[in-house]
C-alpha positions in Angstrom: -19.3 200.0 -52.9 -19.1 196.7 -54.8 -15.4 196.4 -53.7 -16.3 196.6 -50.0 -19.3 194.4 -50.2 -17.3 191.7 -52.0 -14.5 192.1 -49.4 -17.0 191.8 -46.6 -18.8 188.8 -48.2 -15.5 186.9 -48.7 -14.4 187.6 -45.2 -17.7 186.4 -43.8 -17.4 183.2 -45.9 -13.8 182.7 -44.6 -14.7 183.2 -41.0 -17.8 180.9 -41.3 -15.6 178.2 -42.8 -12.7 178.3 -40.4 -14.8 178.9 -37.2 -17.1 176.1 -38.3 -14.3 173.8 -39.2 -12.6 174.5 -35.8 -15.8 173.3 -34.2 -15.9 170.2 -36.4 -18.5 171.5 -38.8 -18.0 171.7 -42.6 -21.4 173.1 -43.5 -21.1 176.7 -42.3 -18.2 177.4 -44.8 -20.1 175.6 -47.6 -23.3 177.5 -46.9 -21.6 180.9 -46.6 -19.7 180.3 -49.8 -22.9 179.4 -51.6 -24.5 182.6 -50.4 -21.5 184.7 -51.4 -21.2 183.0 -54.8 -24.9 183.5 -55.5 -24.6 187.2 -54.6 -21.5 187.7 -56.7 -23.2 186.0 -59.7 -26.2 188.3 -59.2 -24.1 191.5 -59.2 -21.3 190.6 -61.5 -20.9 191.9 -65.1 -18.6 189.0 -65.8 -20.5 186.0 -64.6 -19.0 183.6 -67.1 -15.5 184.6 -66.2 -16.1 184.4 -62.5 -17.7 181.0 -62.8 -14.7 179.9 -64.9 -12.3 181.2 -62.3 -14.3 179.4 -59.6 -13.9 176.1 -61.5 -10.2 176.6 -62.0 -9.7 177.5 -58.3 -11.8 174.5 -57.2 -9.6 172.2 -59.2 -6.4 173.8 -57.9 -7.7 173.7 -54.3 -8.8 170.1 -54.4 -5.4 169.1 -55.8 -3.2 171.4 -53.7 -4.9 170.7 -50.3 -5.0 167.0 -51.0 -1.2 167.1 -51.7 -0.6 169.0 -48.5 -2.5 166.5 -46.5 -1.0 163.5 -48.3 2.5 164.9 -47.8 1.7 165.4 -44.1 2.4 169.2 -44.1 -1.2 170.1 -43.2 -4.1 168.5 -41.4 -7.6 169.8 -41.6 -10.4 169.9 -39.1 -13.9 168.9 -40.1 -12.6 166.5 -42.8 -15.9 165.7 -44.4 -16.1 164.3 -47.1 -12.4 163.7 -47.3 -9.5 164.3 -44.9 -7.4 165.3 -48.0 -9.7 168.0 -49.2 -12.6 168.9 -46.9 -15.7 170.6 -48.2 -15.2 173.8 -46.1 -11.7 174.3 -47.5 -12.6 173.6 -51.1 -15.5 176.0 -50.7 -13.0 178.7 -49.6 -11.2 178.2 -52.9 -14.4 178.9 -54.7 -15.1 182.0 -52.6 -11.6 183.3 -53.2 -12.1 182.9 -56.9 -15.1 185.2 -56.8 -12.8 188.0 -55.4 -10.3 187.9 -58.3 -12.2 190.2 -60.7 -13.6 192.7 -58.3 -10.8 192.9 -55.7 -7.6 192.1 -57.5 -7.8 194.2 -60.6 -4.6 196.0 -59.8 -2.8 192.6 -59.9 -4.1 191.5 -63.3 -1.3 193.3 -65.0 1.3 192.9 -62.2 1.8 189.1 -62.0 5.1 189.3 -60.2 3.3 191.4 -57.5 0.5 188.9 -57.5 3.0 186.1 -56.9 4.5 188.0 -54.0 1.0 188.7 -52.5 0.1 185.0 -52.9 3.3 183.8 -51.4 2.6 186.0 -48.3 -1.2 186.0 -48.1 -1.8 182.3 -48.6 0.4 181.1 -45.7 -1.0 183.9 -43.5 -4.6 182.8 -44.2 -3.7 179.2 -43.2 -1.8 180.4 -40.1 -4.9 182.4 -39.1 -7.1 179.4 -39.6 -4.6 177.3 -37.6 -3.9 179.6 -34.7 -7.2 181.4 -34.4 -9.6 178.5 -34.8 -7.6 175.2 -35.1 -9.2 174.6 -38.5 -5.8 173.6 -39.9 -2.7 172.1 -38.2 0.8 172.5 -39.6 2.9 169.7 -38.2 6.4 170.5 -37.0 8.5 171.8 -38.4 5.7 174.3 -39.5 8.1 176.1 -41.9 7.8 173.1 -44.3 4.1 173.6 -44.6 4.4 177.4 -44.8 7.1 177.2 -47.5 4.9 174.8 -49.5 1.9 177.1 -49.1 4.0 180.1 -50.2 5.1 178.3 -53.4 1.6 177.1 -54.1 -0.1 180.4 -53.6 2.8 182.2 -55.3 1.9 180.3 -58.4 -1.9 180.2 -57.9 -2.7 183.9 -57.4 -0.8 185.1 -60.6 -2.4 182.2 -62.5 -5.9 183.3 -61.5 -5.1 187.0 -62.1 -3.7 186.2 -65.5 -6.8 184.2 -66.4 -9.0 187.1 -65.2 -6.9 189.6 -67.3 -7.4 187.4 -70.4 -11.1 187.0 -69.8 -11.6 190.7 -69.2 -9.7 191.5 -72.4 -11.8 189.1 -74.4 -15.0 190.6 -72.9 -13.8 194.1 -73.8 -13.0 193.1 -77.4 -16.5 191.5 -77.8 -18.1 194.6 -76.4 -16.1 196.8 -78.6 -17.0 194.7 -81.6 -13.4 193.6 -82.4 -13.7 190.1 -81.2 -16.1 187.2 -81.1 -17.9 185.7 -78.2 -16.3 182.3 -78.8 
């Protein structure tokens, strides 16, 4: 049940963000992500790990999306507070991080598969935001932006899954009494 609620919560945050951005509003994505993150923290058995993943994803998202905008391979609607990394999009990075532990457990040990999923799923999410709601624009030739997204997400998803695996192993060792909490 937690799997499906997490999936639905993330999808709700994603749709709120891209539909809001497509209408020039940053706050729906930020608000939906805040609600989703609060719920995840309330139900998670790995709050510290999920918060750490959110921090890492936020840093990656700020840098990655700023580079995409700076390199003119992506343009974002609702650019508040910055056209390089709008709040709605950085919020989505945080929301995505809260799915790594409950939804992507099968990828924690399969980092090559995580890379493949990231390289496919990342660009598809941006394409959906671009074509469905005009929240993102990929200037011509669009394949430049899609290739950059594939590389970035092909690195990011296995990185987040690897960090989750390490954190979950550390937690298991502490619970089993074979490790320390530090």
